[in-house]
C-alpha positions in Angstrom: 26.8 -2.5 -30.6 26.1 1.0 -31.7 24.0 3.2 -29.4 21.1 3.4 -31.9 20.9 -0.5 -32.4 20.9 -0.9 -28.6 18.1 1.7 -28.2 16.0 -0.3 -30.7 16.7 -3.6 -29.1 15.8 -2.2 -25.7 12.4 -0.6 -27.2 11.7 -4.2 -28.7 12.5 -6.0 -25.3 9.8 -3.5 -23.2 7.3 -3.2 -26.2 7.7 0.6 -26.1 6.9 1.3 -29.7 3.2 0.1 -30.3 1.3 -1.2 -27.2 -1.7 0.6 -26.2 -1.9 1.6 -22.5 -2.5 -1.2 -20.1 -4.2 -1.1 -16.6 -2.0 -1.7 -13.6 -3.1 -1.9 -9.9 -0.8 0.0 -7.3 -0.6 -1.1 -3.7 0.6 1.3 -1.0 2.0 0.7 2.4 -1.1 2.7 3.8 -3.2 -0.1 2.2 -4.6 2.3 -0.4 -5.0 0.5 -3.9 -4.9 2.8 -7.0 -5.2 1.9 -10.8 -3.4 3.6 -13.5 -2.7 3.3 -17.2 0.8 2.7 -18.7 2.2 1.8 -21.9 4.5 -0.9 -20.0 5.4 -2.1 -16.8 8.4 0.0 -16.6 6.3 3.1 -17.0 3.9 1.8 -14.5 6.5 1.3 -11.9 7.9 4.7 -12.3 4.4 6.3 -12.2 3.6 4.2 -9.1 6.7 5.3 -7.3 5.7 9.0 -8.0 2.3 8.3 -6.5 3.7 6.8 -3.4 6.2 9.6 -2.8 3.4 12.2 -3.4 1.5 10.5 -0.7 4.5 10.0 1.8 4.0 6.1 1.8 6.0 3.1 0.5 5.3 1.4 -2.8 4.4 -2.1 -2.2 3.2 -3.7 -5.4 2.6 -2.9 -9.1 0.7 -5.4 -10.9 -0.9 -5.7 -14.5 -4.6 -6.1 -14.4 -5.8 -9.4 -16.3 -7.6 -8.3 -19.4 -10.6 -10.2 -20.6 
């Protein structure tokens, strides 16, 4: 499969193209809970990992907040 086709397929798989930001809850090993907006779960996970590293804690969980 050509690289371009694979890239398009991955974007569809993770819904990277047209989703508005969604809210995620981040739990750190310190017990701290934070909230962030991200286009998809992969972006949320990377952002949460950065937050945990900035605070010198371990990342425990990232979960999508249920929408109404």
